[in-house]
ROSE-4610 file (N, C-alpha, C; in Angstrom, 1 decimal, always signed):
// ROSE-4610
residu = [X/X/X/X/X/X/X/X/X/X/X/X/X/X/X/X/X/X/X/X/X/X/X/X/X/X/X/X/X/X/X/X/X/X/X/X/X/X/X/X/X/X/X/X/X/X/X/X/X/X/X/X/X/X/X/X/X/X/X/X/X/X/X/X/X/X/X/X/X/X/X/X/X/X/X/X/X/X/X/X/X/X/X/X/X/X/X/X/X/X/X/X/X/X/X/X/X/X/X/X/X/X/X/X/X/X/X/X/X/X/X/X/X/X/X/X/X/X/X/X/X/X/X/X/X/X/X/X/X/X/X/X/X/X/X/X/X/X/X/X/X/X/X/X/X/X/X/X/X/X/X/X/X/X/X/X/X/X/X/X/X/X/X/X/X/X/X/X/X/X/X/X/X/X/X/X/X/X/X/X/X/X/X/X/X/X/X/X/X/X/X/X/X/X/X/X/X/X/X/X/X/X/X/X/X/X/X/X/X/X/X/X/X/X/X/X/X/X/X/X/X/X/X/X/X/X/X/X/X/X/X/X/X/X/X/X/X/X/X/X/X/X/X/X/X/X/X/X/X/X/X/X/X/X/X/X/X/X/X/X/X/X/X/X/X/X/X/X/X/X/X/X/X/X/X/X/X/X/X/X/X/X/X/X/X/X/X/X/X/X/X/X/X/X/X/X/X/X/X/X/X/X/X/X/X/X/X/X/X/X/X/X/X/X/X/X/X/X/X/X/X/X/X/X/X/X/X/X/X/X/X/X/X/X/X/X/X/X/X/X/X/X/X/X/X/X/X/X/X/X/X/X/X/X/X/X/X/X/X/X/X/X/X/X/X/X/X/X/X/X/X/X/X/X/X/X/X/X/X/X/X/X/X/X/X/X/X/X/X/X/X/X/X/X/X/X/X/X/X/X/X/X/X/X/X/X/X/X/X/X/X/X/X/X/X/X/X/X/X/X/X/X/X/X/X/X/X/X/X/X/X/X/X/X/X/X/X/X/X/X/X/X/X/X/X/X/X/X/X/X/X/X/X/X/X/X/X/X/X/X/X/X/X/X/X/X/X/X/X/X/X/X/X/X/X/X/X/X/X/X/X/X/X/X/X/X/X/X/X/X/X/X/X/X/X/X/X/X/X/X/X/X/X/X/X/X/X/X/X/X/X/X/X/X/X/X/X/X/X/X/X/X/X/X/X/X/X/X/X/X/X/X/X/X/X/X/X/X/X/X/X/X/X/X/X/X/X/X/X/X/X/X/X/X/X/X/X/X/X/X/X/X/X/X/X/X/X/X/X/X/X/X/X/X/X/X/X/X/X/X/X/X/X/X/X/X/X/X/X/X/X/X/X/X/X/X/X/X/X/X/X/X/X/X/X/X/X/X/X/X/X/X/X/X/X/X/X/X/X/X/X/X/X/X/X/X/X/X/X/X/X/X/X/X/X/X/X/X/X/X/X/X/X/X/X/X/X/X/X/X/X/X/X/X/X/X/X/X/X/X/X/X/X/X/X/X/X/X/X/X/X/X/X/X/X/X/X/X/X/X/X/X/X/X/X/X/X/X/X/X/X/X/X/X/X/X/X/X/X/X/X/X/X/X/X/X/X/X/X/X/X/X/X/X/X/X/X/X/X/X/X/X/X]
num = [1/1/1/2/2/2/3/3/3/4/4/4/5/5/5/6/6/6/7/7/7/8/8/8/9/9/9/10/10/10/11/11/11/12/12/12/13/13/13/14/14/14/15/15/15/16/16/16/17/17/17/18/18/18/19/19/19/20/20/20/21/21/21/22/22/22/23/23/23/24/24/24/25/25/25/26/26/26/27/27/27/28/28/28/29/29/29/30/30/30/31/31/31/32/32/32/33/33/33/34/34/34/35/35/35/36/36/36/37/37/37/38/38/38/39/39/39/40/40/40/41/41/41/42/42/42/43/43/43/44/44/44/45/45/45/46/46/46/47/47/47/48/48/48/49/49/49/50/50/50/51/51/51/52/52/52/53/53/53/54/54/54/55/55/55/56/56/56/57/57/57/58/58/58/59/59/59/60/60/60/61/61/61/62/62/62/63/63/63/64/64/64/65/65/65/66/66/66/67/67/67/68/68/68/69/69/69/70/70/70/71/71/71/72/72/72/73/73/73/74/74/74/75/75/75/76/76/76/77/77/77/78/78/78/79/79/79/80/80/80/81/81/81/82/82/82/83/83/83/84/84/84/85/85/85/86/86/86/87/87/87/88/88/88/89/89/89/90/90/90/91/91/91/92/92/92/93/93/93/94/94/94/95/95/95/96/96/96/97/97/97/98/98/98/99/99/99/100/100/100/101/101/101/102/102/102/103/103/103/104/104/104/105/105/105/106/106/106/107/107/107/108/108/108/109/109/109/110/110/110/111/111/111/112/112/112/113/113/113/114/114/114/115/115/115/116/116/116/117/117/117/118/118/118/119/119/119/120/120/120/121/121/121/122/122/122/123/123/123/124/124/124/125/125/125/126/126/126/127/127/127/128/128/128/129/129/129/130/130/130/131/131/131/132/132/132/133/133/133/134/134/134/135/135/135/136/136/136/137/137/137/138/138/138/139/139/139/140/140/140/141/141/141/142/142/142/143/143/143/144/144/144/145/145/145/146/146/146/147/147/147/148/148/148/149/149/149/150/150/150/151/151/151/152/152/152/153/153/153/154/154/154/155/155/155/156/156/156/157/157/157/158/158/158/159/159/159/160/160/160/161/161/161/162/162/162/163/163/163/164/164/164/165/165/165/166/166/166/167/167/167/168/168/168/169/169/169/170/170/170/171/171/171/172/172/172/173/173/173/174/174/174/175/175/175/176/176/176/177/177/177/178/178/178/179/179/179/180/180/180/181/181/181/182/182/182/183/183/183/184/184/184/185/185/185/186/186/186/187/187/187/188/188/188/189/189/189/190/190/190/191/191/191/192/192/192/193/193/193/194/194/194/195/195/195/196/196/196/197/197/197/198/198/198/199/199/199/200/200/200/201/201/201/202/202/202/203/203/203/204/204/204/205/205/205/206/206/206/207/207/207/208/208/208/209/209/209/210/210/210/211/211/211/212/212/212/213/213/213/214/214/214/215/215/215/216/216/216/217/217/217/218/218/218/219/219/219/220/220/220/221/221/221/222/222/222/223/223/223/224/224/224/225/225/225/226/226/226/227/227/227/228/228/228/229/229/229/230/230/230/231/231/231/232/232/232/233/233/233/234/234/234/235/235/235/236/236/236/237/237/237/238/238/238/239/239/239/240/240/240/241/241/241]
x = [-25.3/-25.1/-24.4/-24.9/-24.4/-22.9/-22.0/-20.6/-20.5/-19.6/-19.5/-18.2/-18.2/-17.0/-17.0/-15.7/-15.5/-14.8/-15.1/-14.5/-13.9/-12.6/-11.9/-11.1/-11.1/-10.4/-8.8/-8.4/-7.0/-6.4/-6.1/-5.9/-7.3/-7.1/-8.2/-8.8/-8.0/-8.2/-8.2/-8.6/-8.8/-9.6/-10.2/-11.0/-10.5/-10.2/-9.7/-10.8/-11.2/-12.1/-11.3/-11.8/-11.2/-12.4/-12.0/-12.8/-12.8/-14.0/-13.9/-13.7/-12.9/-12.5/-13.7/-13.7/-14.7/-15.8/-15.7/-16.8/-17.0/-18.2/-18.5/-19.7/-19.8/-21.1/-21.5/-22.8/-23.3/-22.3/-21.8/-20.6/-19.4/-19.1/-17.8/-17.1/-15.9/-15.1/-14.8/-15.0/-14.8/-13.5/-12.8/-11.3/-11.3/-10.1/-9.9/-9.9/-9.3/-9.2/-10.7/-11.3/-12.7/-13.5/-13.4/-14.0/-13.7/-12.3/-11.6/-12.3/-12.4/-13.0/-14.4/-15.2/-16.7/-16.7/-16.0/-16.0/-15.5/-14.5/-14.2/-15.3/-16.2/-17.3/-18.4/-18.4/-19.1/-18.8/-17.6/-17.2/-17.4/-17.0/-17.1/-16.3/-17.1/-16.5/-15.4/-14.3/-13.2/-12.1/-12.5/-11.5/-10.3/-9.2/-7.9/-7.2/-7.4/-6.9/-7.5/-7.5/-8.1/-7.1/-6.7/-5.4/-5.9/-6.1/-6.4/-4.9/-5.0/-3.8/-4.3/-4.1/-4.4/-5.8/-6.2/-7.6/-8.3/-7.6/-8.0/-8.0/-8.6/-8.8/-8.7/-7.8/-7.8/-8.4/-9.3/-9.9/-9.4/-8.7/-8.1/-9.0/-9.4/-10.3/-10.0/-10.6/-10.7/-11.7/-11.4/-12.6/-13.5/-12.9/-13.8/-15.0/-15.0/-16.0/-17.0/-16.8/-17.8/-18.2/-18.1/-18.5/-19.9/-20.6/-22.0/-22.5/-23.7/-24.3/-24.9/-25.1/-25.9/-25.0/-23.6/-22.8/-22.1/-22.3/-21.5/-20.1/-19.1/-17.9/-17.8/-16.8/-16.4/-16.3/-15.6/-15.5/-16.8/-17.8/-19.0/-19.9/-19.8/-20.7/-20.2/-18.9/-18.6/-18.8/-18.6/-18.9/-20.3/-21.3/-22.7/-23.0/-22.4/-22.6/-22.1/-20.9/-20.5/-21.4/-21.7/-22.4/-23.9/-24.4/-25.6/-25.4/-24.5/-24.0/-23.6/-22.8/-22.3/-23.2/-24.4/-25.5/-26.6/-26.5/-27.6/-27.6/-28.5/-28.5/-27.7/-27.4/-26.5/-25.1/-24.6/-23.1/-23.0/-21.8/-21.4/-20.0/-19.2/-18.0/-17.2/-17.6/-16.9/-16.7/-16.9/-16.5/-15.2/-14.3/-12.8/-12.4/-12.2/-11.7/-10.2/-9.8/-8.4/-7.7/-6.5/-5.8/-4.8/-4.7/-3.3/-2.2/-1.2/+0.1/+1.1/+1.6/+2.5/+4.1/+4.9/+6.1/+7.3/+8.0/+9.2/+10.3/+10.9/+11.9/+13.2/+14.3/+15.6/+16.1/+15.9/+16.4/+17.9/+18.7/+20.0/+20.8/+21.9/+22.4/+23.1/+23.5/+23.9/+22.9/+21.7/+20.6/+20.0/+20.0/+19.4/+20.5/+20.9/+22.1/+22.1/+20.8/+20.6/+20.1/+20.1/+19.4/+20.1/+21.5/+22.4/+22.1/+22.2/+22.0/+20.7/+19.7/+18.3/+18.2/+18.8/+18.9/+19.5/+20.6/+21.2/+20.4/+20.0/+19.3/+18.1/+17.4/+16.0/+16.1/+17.4/+17.8/+17.1/+16.8/+16.3/+17.1/+17.0/+17.8/+17.4/+18.2/+17.9/+16.9/+16.6/+15.7/+14.4/+14.4/+13.2/+12.7/+13.7/+13.5/+12.7/+13.2/+12.8/+11.3/+11.0/+9.9/+8.8/+9.1/+8.1/+7.9/+8.7/+8.5/+7.5/+7.7/+6.9/+5.6/+5.4/+4.3/+2.9/+2.9/+1.8/+1.3/+0.1/-0.5/-0.6/+0.2/+0.2/-0.9/-1.2/-2.2/-1.6/-1.8/-1.2/-2.0/-1.3/-2.0/-1.9/-0.7/-0.5/+0.5/+0.5/+1.6/+2.2/+3.6/+4.1/+5.6/+6.4/+7.9/+8.4/+8.0/+8.6/+7.4/+7.5/+6.5/+6.5/+5.5/+5.4/+5.6/+6.1/+6.6/+5.3/+5.0/+3.8/+4.2/+3.4/+3.7/+2.8/+3.5/+2.7/+2.4/+1.1/+0.8/+0.5/+0.8/+0.7/+1.8/+2.9/+4.4/+4.1/+4.8/+4.7/+5.3/+4.7/+5.2/+6.5/+7.0/+8.5/+9.4/+9.0/+10.0/+9.9/+9.0/+8.9/+10.2/+11.0/+12.3/+12.5/+13.1/+13.4/+14.2/+14.1/+15.0/+16.5/+17.2/+18.7/+19.1/+20.2/+20.6/+21.1/+21.9/+22.6/+21.8/+21.0/+20.3/+21.4/+21.0/+22.0/+21.7/+22.7/+22.4/+22.0/+22.2/+21.7/+21.3/+20.0/+19.3/+19.0/+19.3/+19.1/+17.6/+17.3/+15.9/+15.4/+14.3/+13.8/+14.0/+14.6/+15.0/+13.8/+13.6/+12.6/+12.9/+12.3/+12.9/+11.7/+12.1/+11.2/+11.7/+10.7/+11.1/+9.9/+10.1/+8.9/+8.1/+6.8/+5.7/+5.3/+6.2/+5.9/+6.9/+6.5/+7.5/+7.2/+8.2/+8.1/+9.0/+8.9/+9.7/+10.2/+11.5/+12.0/+11.7/+11.0/+10.7/+11.8/+12.8/+13.8/+15.0/+16.3/+17.4/+17.2/+17.2/+16.8/+17.6/+17.8/+18.2/+17.3/+17.7/+16.6/+17.3/+16.3/+16.7/+16.2/+15.6/+14.8/+16.0/+15.6/+16.4/+16.1/+17.0/+16.8/+17.1/+15.9/+15.8/+16.1/+15.9/+16.0/+15.7/+15.6/+15.3/+14.5/+13.7/+12.9/+13.1/+12.8/+13.0/+11.7/+10.5/+9.4/+9.3/+8.8/+8.7/+7.4/+7.8/+6.6/+6.2/+6.9/+6.6/+6.9/+6.0/+6.3/+5.8/+6.6/+6.2/+5.1/+4.6/+3.6/+2.2/+1.2/-0.1/-0.7/-2.0/-2.8/-2.2/-1.7/-1.1/+0.5/+0.8/+2.2/+2.6/+1.9/+2.1/+1.5/+2.2/+1.6/+0.6/+0.9/+0.0/-0.8/-1.9/-2.7/-3.2/-3.7/-4.2/-5.4/-5.2/-6.2/-5.8/-4.7/-4.4/-3.6/-3.5/-2.8/-1.5/-0.5/+0.9/+1.3/+1.8/+2.3/+3.8/+4.8/+6.0/+6.3/+7.0/+7.4/+8.9/+9.5/+10.9/+11.4/+12.4/+13.1/+14.5/+15.3/+16.8/+17.5/+18.8/+19.6/+19.6/+19.6/+19.6/+18.4/+17.2/+16.0/+16.0/+16.5/+16.6/+17.4/+18.6/+19.4/+18.7/+18.0/+17.4/+16.2/+15.4/+14.3/+14.2/+14.6/+14.9/+13.5/+12.7/+11.4/+11.4/+12.5/+12.7/+12.7/+11.8/+11.6/+12.4/+12.8/+13.7/+12.6/+12.9/+12.0/+11.9/+10.6/+10.5/+9.8]
y = [-7.8/-7.5/-6.2/-5.4/-4.1/-4.2/-3.3/-3.2/-2.8/-3.4/-2.9/-2.4/-1.1/-0.5/-0.1/+0.1/+0.7/+2.1/+2.9/+4.3/+4.7/+5.3/+5.6/+7.0/+7.9/+9.1/+8.9/+9.8/+9.7/+11.1/+11.3/+12.6/+13.4/+14.8/+15.6/+16.1/+15.7/+16.1/+15.0/+13.8/+12.6/+11.5/+10.8/+9.8/+8.5/+7.3/+6.1/+5.1/+4.6/+3.7/+2.3/+1.3/+0.0/-0.9/-1.6/-2.6/-4.0/-4.5/-5.7/-6.9/-7.7/-8.9/-9.6/-9.6/-10.3/-9.3/-8.1/-7.0/-7.2/-6.9/-7.2/-6.4/-5.9/-5.3/-6.2/-6.7/-7.8/-9.0/-9.5/-10.5/-10.1/-8.7/-8.2/-7.8/-8.2/-7.7/-6.1/-5.5/-4.2/-3.9/-3.2/-2.6/-1.3/-1.0/+0.4/+1.3/+0.9/+1.7/+2.0/+1.1/+1.3/+2.2/+2.1/+2.9/+4.4/+4.4/+5.9/+6.5/+5.9/+6.4/+6.9/+6.1/+6.4/+7.6/+7.6/+8.7/+10.1/+10.1/+11.2/+11.8/+11.0/+11.5/+12.1/+12.1/+12.7/+14.1/+14.6/+15.9/+16.4/+15.8/+16.2/+17.5/+18.3/+19.7/+19.7/+20.4/+20.4/+19.4/+18.4/+17.1/+17.7/+17.4/+17.8/+16.6/+15.3/+14.2/+12.9/+11.8/+10.6/+9.5/+8.7/+7.9/+6.5/+5.7/+4.3/+3.4/+2.4/+1.5/+0.3/-0.8/-2.2/-2.3/-2.6/-2.6/-1.5/-0.3/+1.0/+2.2/+3.1/+4.4/+5.7/+6.6/+7.8/+8.9/+9.7/+10.8/+12.0/+12.9/+14.1/+15.4/+16.1/+17.0/+18.2/+19.4/+20.6/+20.5/+20.2/+20.1/+21.4/+22.5/+23.8/+23.7/+22.9/+22.8/+21.9/+21.2/+20.1/+20.5/+21.8/+22.2/+22.2/+21.8/+21.8/+22.4/+22.9/+23.7/+22.5/+21.4/+20.2/+19.6/+20.0/+19.4/+18.1/+17.8/+16.8/+17.2/+16.4/+16.8/+16.6/+17.4/+17.2/+15.8/+14.9/+13.6/+12.7/+13.0/+12.3/+12.9/+14.1/+14.6/+13.9/+13.8/+13.3/+11.7/+11.0/+9.8/+9.5/+10.3/+10.2/+10.3/+11.3/+11.6/+10.4/+9.8/+8.7/+7.4/+7.2/+6.0/+6.1/+7.3/+7.5/+7.2/+7.7/+7.6/+6.2/+5.5/+4.2/+3.1/+3.2/+2.2/+2.5/+3.6/+3.8/+3.0/+2.9/+2.0/+2.6/+3.8/+4.4/+3.8/+3.3/+2.9/+1.7/+1.9/+1.0/+0.8/+0.1/+0.0/-0.6/-0.9/-1.4/-0.3/+1.0/+2.1/+2.1/+1.7/+1.8/+0.5/+0.6/-0.6/-0.7/-2.0/-2.2/-2.3/-1.8/-1.8/-3.0/-3.8/-4.8/-4.2/-4.0/-3.4/-4.6/-4.8/-5.8/-5.0/-5.6/-4.9/-5.7/-5.4/-6.2/-6.0/-7.2/-7.3/-7.9/-7.3/-8.4/-8.8/-10.2/-10.9/-11.3/-10.8/-11.1/-10.6/-11.6/-11.3/-10.0/-9.2/-8.0/-7.0/-7.3/-6.5/-7.0/-8.3/-9.0/-9.3/-8.1/-8.2/-9.1/-9.5/-10.4/-11.8/-12.2/-13.4/-14.6/-14.6/-15.8/-15.8/-14.7/-14.7/-15.3/-14.9/-15.4/-16.7/-17.2/-18.8/-19.6/-19.2/-19.9/-19.9/-18.8/-18.6/-19.4/-19.7/-20.4/-21.7/-22.0/-23.4/-23.8/-22.9/-23.2/-22.6/-22.9/-22.4/-21.0/-20.3/-18.9/-18.9/-20.0/-20.1/-20.2/-21.0/-21.1/-19.7/-19.1/-17.6/-16.8/-16.8/-16.0/-16.4/-17.8/-18.3/-18.0/-18.1/-18.0/-16.5/-15.5/-14.1/-13.7/-14.1/-13.8/-14.6/-15.5/-16.5/-16.1/-15.0/-14.5/-13.3/-12.9/-11.5/-10.7/-9.7/-8.9/-7.8/-7.5/-6.3/-5.1/-4.0/-2.8/-2.6/-2.9/-2.7/-1.3/-0.6/+0.7/+1.5/+2.8/+3.7/+4.3/+4.2/+4.9/+4.8/+5.2/+5.3/+6.4/+6.4/+7.4/+7.5/+8.5/+8.8/+7.9/+7.2/+6.0/+4.8/+4.5/+3.2/+2.4/+1.3/+0.5/-0.8/-1.0/-2.1/-3.2/-4.3/-5.3/-6.6/-7.0/-8.1/-9.3/-10.5/-11.7/-12.5/-12.0/-12.7/-14.2/-15.1/-16.4/-16.6/-17.4/-17.7/-18.1/-18.9/-19.4/-18.2/-17.2/-16.0/-14.8/-15.1/-14.2/-14.3/-13.3/-13.2/-11.9/-11.9/-10.6/-9.5/-8.4/-7.3/-7.7/-7.0/-7.2/-6.6/-7.2/-6.7/-5.4/-5.1/-3.8/-3.2/-2.1/-1.5/-0.9/-0.8/-0.1/+1.4/+2.2/+3.7/+4.1/+3.4/+3.8/+2.5/+2.5/+1.3/+1.9/+1.4/+2.0/+2.1/+3.2/+3.3/+2.1/+1.6/+0.5/-0.9/-0.9/-2.2/-2.8/-4.1/-5.0/-5.8/-5.6/-6.3/-6.9/-7.7/-8.3/-8.0/-7.9/-7.7/-8.1/-9.0/-9.4/-10.0/-9.8/-10.4/-9.7/-8.7/-7.8/-7.7/-7.4/-7.1/-5.7/-5.0/-3.6/-3.2/-1.9/-1.5/-0.2/+0.1/+1.4/+2.3/+3.5/+4.4/+5.4/+5.5/+6.3/+5.8/+6.4/+6.1/+6.3/+5.4/+5.5/+4.7/+4.9/+3.9/+2.8/+1.6/+0.8/-0.6/-1.6/-2.7/-3.9/-3.8/-4.9/-5.6/-7.0/-7.9/-7.6/-7.3/-7.0/-8.1/-8.4/-9.4/-9.2/-7.8/-7.5/-6.0/-5.7/-4.3/-4.1/-3.0/-2.6/-1.0/-0.9/+0.6/+1.3/+0.5/+1.2/+2.3/+3.4/+4.6/+4.5/+4.6/+4.4/+5.7/+6.8/+8.0/+9.0/+10.0/+11.2/+12.6/+13.5/+14.8/+15.6/+15.1/+15.8/+15.1/+15.7/+15.0/+15.1/+14.7/+14.9/+14.2/+13.0/+12.1/+11.8/+11.5/+11.2/+9.8/+9.0/+7.5/+6.7/+5.8/+4.9/+4.0/+3.5/+2.6/+3.2/+2.6/+3.1/+1.9/+2.1/+1.0/+0.3/-0.9/-1.8/-2.3/-1.7/-2.1/-3.5/-4.1/-5.4/-5.3/-6.1/-6.0/-7.5/-7.6/-9.0/-8.7/-9.4/-9.2/-10.3/-9.7/-10.5/-10.4/-11.6/-11.6/-11.2/-10.5/-10.0/-10.3/-10.5/-10.7/-9.4/-9.5/-8.2/-7.4/-8.1/-7.5/-6.7/-7.3/-6.7/-5.3/-5.6/-4.4/-3.4/-3.6/-2.5/-1.8/-2.6/-2.0/-1.3/-1.7/-1.1/+0.1/+1.2/+2.4/+3.1/+2.5/+3.3/+4.2/+4.3/+5.0/+6.5/+7.2/+8.7/+9.6/+10.7/+11.6/+12.5/+12.7/+13.5/+14.8/+15.4/+16.8/+17.5]
z = [+3.3/+4.7/+4.8/+5.8/+6.0/+6.6/+6.0/+6.4/+8.0/+8.7/+10.0/+10.2/+11.0/+11.3/+12.8/+13.1/+14.5/+14.4/+15.3/+15.3/+16.6/+16.4/+17.5/+17.1/+18.2/+18.0/+17.9/+16.9/+16.7/+17.0/+18.2/+18.8/+18.8/+18.5/+18.6/+17.2/+16.2/+14.8/+13.8/+14.3/+13.3/+13.8/+13.1/+13.4/+12.7/+13.5/+12.9/+12.8/+11.6/+11.2/+11.0/+11.7/+11.6/+10.9/+9.9/+9.4/+10.1/+10.5/+11.1/+10.4/+10.8/+10.0/+9.3/+7.9/+7.2/+6.9/+7.1/+6.8/+5.3/+4.8/+3.5/+3.3/+2.0/+1.3/+0.3/+0.5/-0.3/-0.2/-1.5/-1.5/-1.5/-1.5/-1.7/-0.4/-0.5/+0.9/+0.8/+1.8/+2.0/+2.1/+1.4/+1.6/+2.0/+2.7/+3.2/+2.0/+0.9/-0.3/-0.9/-1.1/-1.5/-0.5/+0.7/+1.8/+1.5/+1.4/+1.3/+0.0/-1.0/-2.2/-2.1/-1.3/-1.0/-0.1/+0.9/+1.8/+1.2/+0.3/-0.3/-1.2/-1.6/-2.4/-1.6/-0.2/+0.6/+0.9/+0.5/+0.6/+1.9/+2.9/+4.4/+4.6/+5.2/+5.5/+6.5/+6.2/+7.2/+7.1/+6.2/+6.0/+5.2/+5.9/+5.3/+4.6/+5.1/+4.4/+4.8/+3.9/+4.0/+3.8/+4.8/+4.6/+4.8/+3.8/+4.0/+4.3/+5.0/+5.2/+5.8/+5.2/+5.5/+5.9/+7.1/+7.3/+8.2/+8.0/+8.7/+7.9/+8.4/+7.6/+8.6/+8.3/+9.0/+8.4/+8.9/+8.3/+9.2/+8.7/+9.4/+9.2/+10.2/+10.0/+10.9/+10.5/+11.4/+12.3/+13.5/+14.6/+14.7/+14.4/+14.4/+13.5/+12.4/+11.5/+12.1/+13.1/+13.5/+15.1/+15.5/+16.8/+16.7/+17.9/+18.0/+19.4/+19.3/+20.5/+21.4/+20.9/+21.6/+22.7/+22.7/+23.6/+23.1/+21.9/+21.3/+20.8/+20.9/+20.6/+19.1/+18.5/+17.0/+16.5/+17.3/+17.1/+17.0/+18.0/+18.0/+16.9/+16.5/+15.4/+14.1/+13.8/+12.6/+12.5/+13.6/+13.6/+13.5/+14.1/+13.8/+12.4/+11.8/+10.2/+9.4/+9.8/+8.9/+9.0/+10.4/+10.6/+9.8/+9.8/+9.1/+7.6/+7.0/+5.6/+5.2/+6.1/+5.8/+6.0/+6.5/+6.6/+5.5/+4.8/+3.8/+2.6/+1.9/+0.8/-0.3/-0.3/-1.4/-1.5/-0.3/-0.3/-1.3/-2.2/-3.1/-2.9/-2.1/-1.8/-2.8/-4.0/-5.1/-6.0/-5.6/-6.4/-6.9/-6.0/-6.5/-7.2/-8.5/-9.3/-9.1/-8.5/-8.4/-9.7/-10.0/-11.2/-11.0/-11.9/-11.9/-12.5/-11.8/-12.3/-12.6/-13.8/-13.9/-14.0/-13.0/-12.8/-13.4/-14.3/-14.9/-13.9/-13.6/-12.6/-13.1/-13.0/-13.3/-12.1/-12.1/-10.7/-10.9/-11.9/-12.0/-10.7/-10.4/-9.0/-9.0/-10.1/-9.9/-9.4/-9.6/-9.1/-7.8/-7.8/-6.5/-5.5/-4.7/-4.1/-2.8/-2.5/-1.4/-1.6/-2.8/-3.4/-2.9/-2.9/-2.4/-0.9/-0.1/+1.4/+1.7/+1.0/+1.3/+0.9/-0.2/-0.6/+0.5/+1.1/+2.1/+3.4/+3.8/+5.0/+5.1/+4.0/+3.8/+3.5/+2.9/+2.6/+1.2/+0.4/-0.9/-2.1/-3.3/-4.4/-4.7/-5.2/-5.8/-6.8/-7.6/-8.6/-7.7/-6.7/-5.9/-5.2/-4.8/-4.2/-5.4/-6.4/-7.4/-7.9/-8.1/-8.4/-7.5/-6.2/-5.2/-5.3/-5.3/-5.3/-6.5/-7.6/-8.7/-9.0/-8.2/-8.3/-7.9/-7.2/-6.6/-7.0/-6.8/-7.1/-5.7/-5.6/-4.4/-4.3/-3.1/-2.9/-2.2/-2.5/-1.9/-0.6/+0.6/+1.8/+2.4/+2.0/+2.4/+1.6/+1.7/+1.0/+2.2/+2.3/+3.5/+3.4/+4.4/+4.5/+3.6/+2.4/+1.4/+0.3/-0.4/-1.4/-2.5/-2.7/-3.7/-3.2/-2.0/-1.5/-1.0/-1.7/-1.4/-0.6/+0.6/+1.3/+0.6/+0.1/-0.7/+0.1/+0.2/+1.1/+0.1/+0.5/-0.1/-0.4/+0.5/+0.1/+0.6/-0.2/+0.2/+1.5/+2.4/+3.7/+3.8/+2.9/+2.8/+2.8/+2.1/+2.0/+3.2/+4.2/+5.2/+6.0/+6.0/+6.7/+7.4/+8.5/+9.2/+8.3/+8.7/+8.0/+8.2/+7.4/+7.6/+8.8/+9.5/+10.7/+10.7/+9.5/+9.2/+8.0/+8.1/+6.9/+6.1/+4.8/+3.9/+4.0/+3.7/+3.7/+2.4/+1.4/+0.0/-0.8/-1.0/-1.8/-3.1/-4.3/-5.5/-5.7/-6.5/-6.9/-7.8/-7.5/-8.3/-7.6/-6.6/-5.9/-5.5/-5.8/-5.4/-4.3/-3.1/-1.8/-1.1/-0.1/+0.9/+2.4/+3.3/+4.7/+5.6/+6.6/+7.3/+6.4/+6.4/+5.5/+4.4/+4.0/+2.8/+1.7/+0.5/-0.5/-0.7/-1.6/-1.8/-2.9/-3.4/-4.4/-3.9/-3.9/-3.5/-4.6/-4.4/-5.5/-5.8/-4.9/-5.2/-4.3/-4.5/-3.8/-2.4/-1.4/+0.0/+0.8/+2.1/+3.2/+3.3/+3.6/+4.0/+4.3/+5.1/+5.7/+5.1/+3.9/+3.3/+2.6/+2.2/+1.4/-0.1/-0.9/-2.3/-3.2/-4.0/-4.8/-6.2/-6.6/-8.0/-8.2/-9.5/-9.7/-11.0/-10.9/-12.1/-12.4/-13.6/-14.2/-14.1/-13.8/-13.6/-12.7/-13.0/-12.1/-11.2/-9.9/-9.0/-8.4/-8.7/-8.1/-9.0/-9.3/-10.1/-9.5/-9.6/-8.8/-9.5/-10.7/-11.2/-11.0/-11.2/-11.3/-10.0/-9.7/-8.4/-7.4/-7.4/-6.4/-6.6/-7.5/-7.9/-7.9/-6.9/-6.7/-7.7/-8.4/-9.4/-8.7/-7.5/-6.8/-5.8/-5.5/-4.3/-3.7/-2.4/-1.6/-2.3/-2.2/-3.0/-4.4/-4.9/-6.3/-6.2/-7.3/-7.4/-8.2/-7.7/-8.3/-8.7/-10.0/-10.3/-10.8/-10.3/-10.7/-11.9/-12.9/-14.2/-14.4/-14.3/-14.6/-16.0/-16.0/-17.3/-17.2/-18.3/-18.4/-18.2/-17.8/-17.6/-19.0/-20.0/-21.2/-21.6/-21.1/-21.3/-20.4/-19.1/-18.3/-18.9/-19.4/-19.8/-21.1/-22.0/-23.2/-22.8/-22.0/-21.5/-20.7/-21.3/-20.5/-20.2/-19.5/-19.3/-17.9/-17.2/-16.2/-16.4/-16.0/-16.5/-15.5/-15.9/-15.1/-14.2/-12.9/-12.0/-12.7/-12.5/-12.9/-11.9]
């Protein structure tokens, strides 16, 4: 079955592609991350950035590169090109292989600053909070808020809880938290209003390299509990360079 997308202008220098619910290529579900990888391979002229997030994809471009004498707008021209390419037989949206990243997390109460509050609010034990959080495989829906911060989808519905009423001005780097329907890991010391369950020493963002972020849209994440002794010994957090 041919993948179905809808297109809309995002200002006058970007096009927003939305994936219809249940869109697929063959028997595979189309993800925004896989679509982004495929479109990057088209090497579209004038494109300055391609940003996937959840079930949408924004393509930022220089409209001067898509001016036409036929009266078509740059938006209409780029959409026409994309529609032609994305229905051809050459498209294989499974080009991006999702990586599974296992993240060691210390859920000790010294690290999980909000474990007790969440337990009392939800009416379940601290152990239940921890088990529910680490029992699922999450998918990266978007990267945003800060470099390397991944919005992780798949949080157990029992743990869906509003953000803190009073955000913290300083959340330690590596803090593993939940907020609304998402989980996430603070890649650096930042202000934040999510509830902190634990902490990891895994480095989520490095300043060197092509991208810097460890995770990308479409990747999978599995949290694995470690003791506070393992956390202290396992000094894998690297220094920014």
